[in-house]
C-alpha angles and dihedrals in degrees: 000000000000114000093227089054091050090050091051092050091048092050091050091051091049091048091048091052091050091050091048092050093048091048091050090049090050092050092047091051092045094052091044091055091046091050092046090050092049091048089051091051091048092048091048091050091051091051091047092051091052092050094046091050090051095047093045090053093056107103100150124016139166135177144153117252144195117209121192143161135167093294111030147030121210134172140187143113134304127210136184131190140137094001092307130112127202120194112189114193115200103168131083090353135012104245129161119204120182121184136195128169095277107008136055136183124212117193125176102203093193096052097028090234117157129189134168119202144161108259093207114129093013138108087252090062090055092059091048093049093051090067104026112027107090096207097039091110094051116112090022132130120233125194143157122253124172100317095329137098108220124200117198126188139167116218139169119226096172135013109295091354108122123189128190116209127197121186120190120208120188106230106215104066098009109240135147111253111165144009121202122191119194114199132156093349091307130109125215112195124197110190117196117215132184097004116202119193095186107043098142097224125195115241090228088063087074097046117138094200110128109275088206091063092046092050 
């Protein structure tokens, strides 16, 4: 056989081997990425299931809180029962905020100012939905971060008004610790302190009857 022909055949075989190796490397990388992605989805689902079980088991809840942004620092107490939420600010002002699914009451105890409003498309609605909207955690990302499970979600509360929400759950034991709301390049942080899952709250504590009339 002609030497030039042998050389050509040898070069083709070498080239074929190189192509095969590159293809095998590509397939290995592809299946690795697919497996890694599937493991990430499975891990996220497991974290979501843990969080949903925890949230669904909250029937009564109370805690202290610290709320702060770039301009102010506020503190008070936070209560949940029977699909109602009461946020009681004590510093710097005494303000009572009670929420239901479609109605909210704002009462400034210092100034005796009372207002009823629909919490829809507001930050107040976000807090209500965290605990009482069954599908709130759908289309969310869950991941681990230094002893915490973090949920992150992008929502729209008004046209072209996007809000990113991060909720931090301490892992052991699982308990909600912080809510961060990112809106218009600002961050509102709601830190939860001294959580109590069995506070035994009176139903009247969540009444939306005018405090001015009662007093």
